[in-house]
C-alpha positions in Angstrom: -1.2 -32.0 1.8 -0.9 -28.6 3.0 2.7 -27.2 2.9 3.8 -25.5 6.1 6.6 -23.3 7.0 8.5 -26.3 8.4 8.2 -28.1 5.2 9.6 -25.3 3.3 12.5 -24.7 5.8 13.3 -28.5 5.5 14.2 -28.1 1.7 17.9 -29.0 1.6 18.8 -29.8 -1.9 17.4 -29.8 -5.5 15.2 -33.0 -4.9 13.6 -31.5 -2.0 13.1 -28.3 -3.7 11.5 -30.4 -7.0 9.3 -32.2 -4.5 8.0 -28.9 -3.0 7.5 -27.7 -6.5 5.5 -30.8 -7.7 3.3 -30.1 -4.7 2.6 -26.4 -5.5 2.0 -27.6 -9.1 -0.5 -30.3 -8.2 -2.6 -27.4 -6.2 -1.9 -25.0 -9.1 -1.8 -22.2 -6.5 1.4 -20.6 -7.3 0.2 -17.1 -6.1 -0.9 -18.7 -2.9 2.1 -20.3 -2.2 4.2 -17.3 -2.8 1.9 -15.0 -0.9 2.1 -17.6 2.3 6.1 -18.0 2.3 7.8 -14.9 0.6 7.4 -12.6 3.6 8.4 -15.1 6.3 10.4 -13.8 9.1 12.6 -16.9 8.7 14.9 -15.9 5.6 15.4 -19.5 5.1 11.7 -20.2 4.3 11.6 -17.2 2.2 14.8 -18.3 0.3 13.5 -21.9 -0.2 10.1 -20.6 -1.2 11.5 -18.5 -4.0 14.1 -21.2 -4.9 10.9 -23.5 -5.4 9.3 -20.9 -7.5 12.3 -20.7 -9.8 11.5 -24.2 -10.7 7.9 -23.1 -12.4 7.4 -22.7 -16.0 6.7 -19.1 -17.1 3.1 -19.9 -17.7 3.0 -21.1 -14.0 4.8 -18.1 -12.8 2.4 -15.8 -14.8 0.0 -16.1 -11.7 2.5 -14.1 -9.9 2.0 -11.1 -12.4 -0.5 -9.5 -9.9 2.1 -9.3 -7.5 4.8 -7.8 -9.6 5.0 -4.6 -7.4 4.8 -6.4 -4.3 7.8 -8.5 -5.4 9.6 -5.4 -6.4 9.1 -4.1 -3.1 10.5 -7.2 -1.4 13.5 -7.5 -3.7 14.3 -3.8 -3.1 13.8 -3.8 0.8 15.2 -7.3 1.7 18.4 -7.7 3.7 18.9 -11.3 2.3 21.0 -11.5 -0.7 19.6 -14.9 -1.4 15.9 -13.8 -1.4 17.0 -10.7 -3.6 18.6 -12.7 -6.1 15.8 -15.2 -6.4 13.0 -12.7 -6.2 14.6 -10.7 -8.8 14.9 -13.9 -11.3 11.3 -14.2 -10.7 10.6 -10.5 -11.5 12.7 -11.0 -14.6 10.5 -13.9 -15.8 7.3 -11.5 -15.4 6.0 -9.1 -18.1 6.9 -5.6 -17.6 4.9 -2.9 -19.5 5.5 0.7 -19.5 3.0 1.5 -16.7 5.0 -0.9 -14.5 8.1 1.3 -14.7 9.1 2.6 -11.3 11.8 5.0 -10.9 12.7 3.7 -7.5 13.1 -0.1 -9.0 15.0 1.5 -12.0 17.4 3.4 -9.6 17.9 0.2 -7.4 18.8 -1.9 -10.5 21.3 0.6 -11.9 22.8 0.9 -8.6 23.1 -2.8 -8.1 24.1 -3.8 -11.5 27.3 -1.6 -11.0 28.0 -2.2 -7.5 31.3 -4.6 -7.6 30.4 -5.8 -4.1 27.2 -7.2 -5.3 26.7 -10.8 -6.3 27.3 -11.4 -10.0 23.7 -13.1 -10.3 22.0 -9.9 -8.9 24.2 -7.6 -10.9 23.3 -9.4 -14.3 19.5 -9.7 -13.6 19.5 -6.0 -12.5 21.3 -5.1 -15.7 18.4 -7.3 -17.5 15.6 -5.4 -15.7 17.1 -2.0 -16.1 17.4 -2.7 -19.8 13.8 -3.8 -20.2 12.6 -0.6 -18.2 14.8 1.6 -20.3 13.4 0.4 -23.3 10.4 2.4 -23.1 12.1 5.4 -23.2 14.9 6.5 -25.6 16.6 9.0 -23.1 16.7 6.5 -20.4 18.2 3.8 -22.8 20.8 6.5 -23.6 21.7 6.9 -19.9 21.8 3.1 -19.4 24.3 2.7 -22.5 26.6 5.3 -21.0 26.5 3.6 -17.7 27.4 0.4 -19.3 30.1 1.8 -21.4 31.6 3.4 -18.2 32.0 0.1 -16.2 35.4 -1.3 -16.0 34.8 -4.8 -17.1 38.0 -6.2 -15.5 36.0 -5.6 -12.2 33.0 -8.1 -13.1 32.5 -11.6 -13.5 31.6 -13.2 -17.1 28.0 -13.4 -16.3 27.8 -9.5 -15.9 30.0 -8.7 -18.8 28.2 -11.1 -21.0 24.9 -9.3 -20.3 26.5 -5.9 -20.8 27.8 -7.1 -23.9 24.7 -8.3 -25.4 22.8 -5.0 -24.3 25.5 -2.7 -25.8 25.7 -4.8 -29.0 21.8 -4.8 -29.3 21.5 -8.6 -29.0 19.4 -8.5 -25.9 15.8 -9.3 -26.4 
């Protein structure tokens, strides 16, 4: 069965998301699914498509590696906080090599990880991604640590402060 935007839009709960995931898994075309639905003009379709993709294993998501920069562009430019959070979670599960470092994306992550008005899920994943990008350059890692140390933890949720603590203590992988 070929999935349509209406099928994706109709996803209302976990069982629906799992059913769509099983269909994508059956076809084995995670990249095709992402390309078909992630840029939908209907934010609900895009959000639900990313939600379905979060069900995939890391091995299945590896098909999206070729789309890393396209996913980054979407995460940075979307007006939908749900699409931003879910796409960042997908990006975080992909490989990121030194040649993938983009200063615009690093700046985005640094800004959003410290933005107390941002959703905690976005803050935490931005912090993880900033850490991964900064690991390639000691001077960037020093800058990240200074930024993390200057964050007033009382303003942040436990998910964010937990990631911050793991990075500063050297326990982040």
